[in-house]
ROPAZA-346185 format. One record per residue (C-alpha): residue in three letters; x, y, z. Coordinates in steps of 0.001 Angstrom, whole numbers, plus 500000, padded with zeros to 6 digits. Layout:
// residues N
ALAXYZ ...
***
This chain:
// residues 213
UNK446276223279335403 UNK443677224997337597 UNK442056223532340682 UNK438542223616339220 UNK439729221821336051 UNK441287219075338180 UNK438140218689340255 UNK435921218587337161 UNK438198215975335577 UNK438178213846338738 UNK434396214096339022 UNK433904212904335430 UNK436249209982336062 UNK434326208952339191 UNK430957209515337478 UNK431820207364334454 UNK433364204652336641 UNK430250204448338802 UNK427976204601335744 UNK429616201615334081 UNK429925199738337371 UNK426247200110338213 UNK425044199428334670 UNK427053196193334446 UNK424991194248336981 UNK421318193400337483 UNK419208193842340585 UNK415574193059341179 UNK414796196594342374 UNK414731199178339574 UNK414664201949342194 UNK418046200996343658 UNK420460202758341276 UNK419514205646338994 UNK421233208113336695 UNK419755211608336564 UNK420001214276333881 UNK418315217685334185 UNK418237221059332424 UNK416881224339333699 UNK417495227882334916 UNK419181229604337839 UNK418884232730339968 UNK422037233993341764 UNK421647236045344950 UNK422289239758344519 UNK424527239909347610 UNK427007237557345932 UNK428349240333343703 UNK430468243368344434 UNK429000246853344042 UNK427715247759340542 UNK427639244108339416 UNK424233242455339080 UNK423032239356337230 UNK419807238611335395 UNK417007237271337574 UNK416623234179335379 UNK419662232673333655 UNK420134229723331313 UNK421512227098331377 UNK421636224996334500 UNK422758221408333851 UNK422711218708336543 UNK424117215174336259 UNK423892212675339101 UNK424055209088340300 UNK421628208042343025 UNK421836204897345149 UNK418970204062347482 UNK420130202348350656 UNK417767200901353245 UNK414382202509352530 UNK413607205385352654 UNK417181206737352604 UNK419797206913349898 UNK422794208875348655 UNK423525210893345543 UNK426703212184343933 UNK425982214959341467 UNK427576217674339383 UNK425985220981338428 UNK426956223571335836 UNK425388227037335786 UNK425973230163333743 UNK424699233654334506 UNK425390237100333070 UNK424845240786333765 UNK421656242778333409 UNK421585245865331187 UNK423333249046332348 UNK425773247174334595 UNK429384246079333950 UNK429416243308331359 UNK430315239847332674 UNK429514236155332389 UNK430169233568335081 UNK430471229795334941 UNK429435228337338303 UNK430156224626338784 UNK429571222487341838 UNK430038218938343126 UNK427845217654345973 UNK427449214437347940 UNK423904214321349286 UNK421586212318351494 UNK418310211423349767 UNK415017210858351565 UNK412120209193349749 UNK409068211006351061 UNK406587209286348746 UNK404908207463351620 UNK404374210776353442 UNK403270212783350397 UNK401137209982348982 UNK399535211758346018 UNK399553208919343481 UNK401405205664342863 UNK402964207351339809 UNK404196210394341725 UNK407250210283343990 UNK408696212984346215 UNK412374213129347213 UNK414177215501349567 UNK417951215777349107 UNK420655217720350917 UNK424398217629351445 UNK427766219403351376 UNK429783220209348315 UNK432366222360346606 UNK431700225345344321 UNK434004226544341530 UNK433385229999340062 UNK435061231094336831 UNK434272234520335347 UNK434643234871331582 UNK435786237709329334 UNK437632240595330962 UNK437592238899334383 UNK438711235449333261 UNK441557235164335789 UNK439392235910338817 UNK438536232330339763 UNK437044231525343154 UNK436387228226344987 UNK434599227551348264 UNK432453225077350196 UNK428683224909349883 UNK425656223041351170 UNK422704222186348940 UNK419085221390349750 UNK416351220519347301 UNK413030218900346520 UNK412281216621343561 UNK408832215571342338 UNK408890212563339985 UNK406276211233337603 UNK406763207608336639 UNK406662206814332914 UNK407687203191333454 UNK409508201050336031 UNK412826202297334656 UNK412080205904333667 UNK410596208926335401 UNK410567212618334610 UNK410950215108337431 UNK411126218736338426 UNK413691219829340988 UNK414041223031343002 UNK417362223405344836 UNK419055226098346888 UNK422861226205347123 UNK424288228079350098 UNK427870229248349557 UNK430456229637352316 UNK432983232115350969 UNK434046234394353796 UNK435954237669353590 UNK435405238173349865 UNK437612241022348694 UNK437262242164345072 UNK440802243558345042 UNK442266240126345809 UNK439502237768344625 UNK438741239767341511 UNK435857241766340050 UNK433247239842338113 UNK433368236871340462 UNK430546235559342640 UNK430469234332346239 UNK426758234091346983 UNK423871231637346971 UNK422142230119343970 UNK418582228951343342 UNK418077226433340525 UNK414944224969338927 UNK415392222068336517 UNK413376219466334618 UNK414985216109333953 UNK414844212356333586 UNK415754209641336086 UNK416819206363334464 UNK417202203088336327 UNK420588201357336094 UNK419415198433338215 UNK416694195864337811 UNK416049193072335346 UNK416750194463331894 UNK416418191160330073 UNK413145189978331561 UNK410027189964329459 UNK407474192599330301 UNK404422191460332181 
***
């Protein structure tokens, strides 16, 4: 059983436990606890590959799943998981890479600063995490894991008190030192990643059984 499989399994256990825990109680503030789901694209840094390997500029998919808990305004915390896949451009060695990450982030609600509209919210998020890189195909045994730090900006548009749609731009800085293709394996990746996603943020708190005004 590989390290990244264990970490993915543990993350899903924690995610589902927190999801059911938060959804089982009611709070008056629908902004307190939210689940987030997003889909988009990614762009890996060119310096994250060994010589002759190069990925497409835009790759699909990027999938992000998270749980956000707002503490004393305007700060909160978020635990999230991201899955990314990218592959080679033409005329380079053929490869595909699955890049997964887990991050625990601080969230700052900047809506009062960037006061565009009462339906538009702006959130800045950043925090440390762990990246798990698994090449596919001919390089399937060349797994790599390392620490990262993520920073991003979300812009939300409120559909209702319990639902908003948002766009997120995030940059993931990897910390994998002394990468050696002979020992770490060709086809792997130890660089940075830019992701752009569109998603939905769904409230797990608030009064679900109250009549609408």
